C-alpha positions as CSV (number, residue, x, y, z in Angstrom):
1,X,33.7,42.3,-42.3
2,X,30.7,40.8,-43.2
3,X,29.9,38.9,-47.2
4,X,27.7,40.0,-49.1
5,X,26.5,38.6,-52.6
6,X,25.0,40.5,-55.3
7,X,23.3,39.0,-58.9
8,X,24.8,40.7,-62.1
9,X,23.5,40.6,-65.5
10,X,26.2,39.7,-67.4
11,X,26.6,43.1,-69.1
12,X,27.6,44.5,-65.9
13,X,29.9,41.5,-64.9
14,X,31.4,41.9,-68.1
15,X,32.0,45.9,-67.6
16,X,33.6,44.9,-64.1
17,X,35.6,42.5,-65.3
18,X,37.2,45.3,-67.9
19,X,37.8,47.6,-65.0
20,X,39.7,45.2,-63.4
21,X,41.4,44.9,-66.3
22,X,42.7,48.2,-65.9
23,X,44.6,47.2,-62.8
24,X,43.2,49.8,-59.9
25,X,41.6,47.3,-58.5
26,X,42.5,44.0,-56.7
27,X,38.9,42.0,-57.3
28,X,35.2,43.1,-57.8
29,X,34.5,43.6,-54.3
30,X,37.9,46.3,-54.3
31,X,35.6,47.7,-57.0
32,X,32.1,47.9,-55.2
33,X,34.1,49.2,-52.2
34,X,35.5,52.0,-54.1
35,X,32.3,53.1,-55.6
36,X,30.2,52.7,-52.2
37,X,32.9,55.2,-50.8
38,X,32.1,57.5,-53.8
39,X,29.2,57.5,-53.6
40,X,29.1,58.4,-49.5
41,X,31.6,61.2,-50.3
42,X,28.6,62.6,-53.1
43,X,25.7,62.4,-50.8
44,X,28.4,64.2,-47.9
45,X,28.6,67.1,-50.6
46,X,25.1,67.1,-51.3
47,X,24.5,67.4,-47.7
48,X,26.8,69.7,-47.7
49,X,25.4,71.8,-50.3
50,X,22.0,71.9,-49.0
51,X,22.9,73.1,-46.0
52,X,24.7,75.7,-47.3
53,X,21.4,76.7,-49.4
54,X,19.6,76.5,-46.6
55,X,21.9,78.9,-44.5
56,X,22.4,81.1,-47.6
57,X,18.0,81.3,-47.4
58,X,18.0,82.2,-44.1
59,X,20.5,84.8,-44.2
60,X,18.4,86.4,-47.2
61,X,15.7,87.6,-44.8
62,X,11.8,87.5,-45.1
63,X,10.2,89.8,-47.9
64,X,7.0,91.9,-47.1
65,X,5.8,90.8,-50.6
66,X,3.3,88.7,-52.4
67,X,4.7,85.8,-54.0
68,X,2.9,86.6,-56.9
69,X,4.6,89.5,-57.2
70,X,8.3,88.5,-56.5
71,X,7.5,85.8,-59.2
72,X,6.3,88.5,-62.1
73,X,9.1,90.4,-60.9
74,X,11.7,87.5,-61.6
75,X,10.3,86.7,-64.7
76,X,9.7,90.6,-65.8
77,X,14.2,90.1,-66.2
78,X,14.3,86.6,-67.8
79,X,14.9,87.0,-71.2
80,X,12.9,86.5,-73.8
81,X,12.4,82.7,-74.4
């Protein structure tokens, strides 16, 4: 495992100390590793969502109408703002 040195402004350092005081993390490195794991998981979930939206788009087929006509139809369905 490699070491990584990070400079922190005092406010962030205080935040880390407060989180450590709650007892969930052994030290600052443990806290940072957990944050990175959470970020990795969120990125994977975002990727799955994007892929699902792309698949949904492909599955919906192709519209023969002009884009302007499709937008007008969508706009007509919106409630007045």
